[in-house]
C-alpha positions as CSV (number, residue, x, y, z in Angstrom):
1,M,0.0,-0.2,0.4
2,E,1.1,3.6,-0.6
3,H,1.5,5.7,2.4
4,N,-0.6,8.8,2.8
5,V,-0.1,9.6,6.2
6,G,2.6,12.1,7.2
7,P,4.6,11.4,10.4
8,M,2.9,14.2,12.4
9,D,-0.5,12.6,11.7
10,A,0.7,9.1,12.2
11,L,1.8,10.3,15.8
12,A,-1.5,11.9,16.5
13,R,-3.5,8.9,15.4
14,L,-0.8,6.7,17.7
15,F,-2.0,9.1,20.3
16,G,-5.0,9.4,19.6
17,G,-5.7,5.1,19.5
18,A,-4.0,5.2,23.0
19,V,-6.3,7.6,24.7
20,L,-9.1,5.2,22.9
21,G,-7.9,2.1,24.2
22,S,-7.2,3.4,27.7
23,A,-10.7,4.6,27.7
24,A,-12.1,1.5,26.5
25,L,-10.3,-0.6,29.0
26,A,-11.8,2.0,31.9
27,T,-15.0,1.6,30.6
28,L,-14.5,-2.1,30.8
29,A,-13.5,-2.1,34.2
30,G,-15.8,0.0,35.1
31,Y,-14.2,3.2,36.0
32,G,-14.8,4.9,32.8
33,G,-18.3,6.3,33.9
34,G,-19.9,5.4,30.5
35,P,-22.0,2.4,29.7
36,S,-20.3,-0.5,29.0
37,A,-21.9,-1.1,25.5
38,L,-19.5,1.6,24.4
39,T,-16.9,-0.4,25.1
40,P,-16.6,-2.1,21.6
41,A,-16.9,1.0,19.7
42,L,-13.9,2.7,21.6
43,G,-11.7,-0.5,21.0
44,V,-12.6,-1.0,17.2
45,G,-12.0,3.0,17.2
46,A,-8.4,2.6,18.8
47,L,-7.6,-0.2,16.6
48,L,-8.2,1.4,13.5
49,L,-6.2,4.5,14.7
50,L,-3.2,2.5,15.8
51,A,-3.2,0.5,12.6
52,S,-3.5,3.1,10.5
53,G,-1.0,5.4,12.7
54,A,1.5,2.2,12.6
55,M,0.9,1.4,8.7
56,N,1.1,5.3,7.6
57,T,-1.9,4.7,5.5
58,C,-5.6,5.8,5.7
59,G,-8.4,4.0,3.5
60,V,-10.4,7.2,4.1
61,Y,-7.8,9.5,2.8
62,R,-7.2,7.3,-0.3
63,V,-11.1,7.5,-1.2
64,L,-11.0,11.6,-0.3
65,G,-7.4,12.3,-2.1
66,V,-5.8,13.6,0.9
67,D,-2.0,13.0,1.4
68,T,-0.3,14.4,4.3
69,T,3.3,12.8,3.6
């Protein structure tokens, strides 16, 4: 796959993924204050952000023609 996510964008995605992942785990453990049904959505969002940040590619950017490299 062709890279279309630049270094600052990738760093922001990795940070956001870590935050969402932490929120998912906190919600799962009962510390997040939100409904436990929210946990899967937070977890999937975290995985998507972490994957796109690690691989420097984003499918949405590809469709929209955005390139931040």
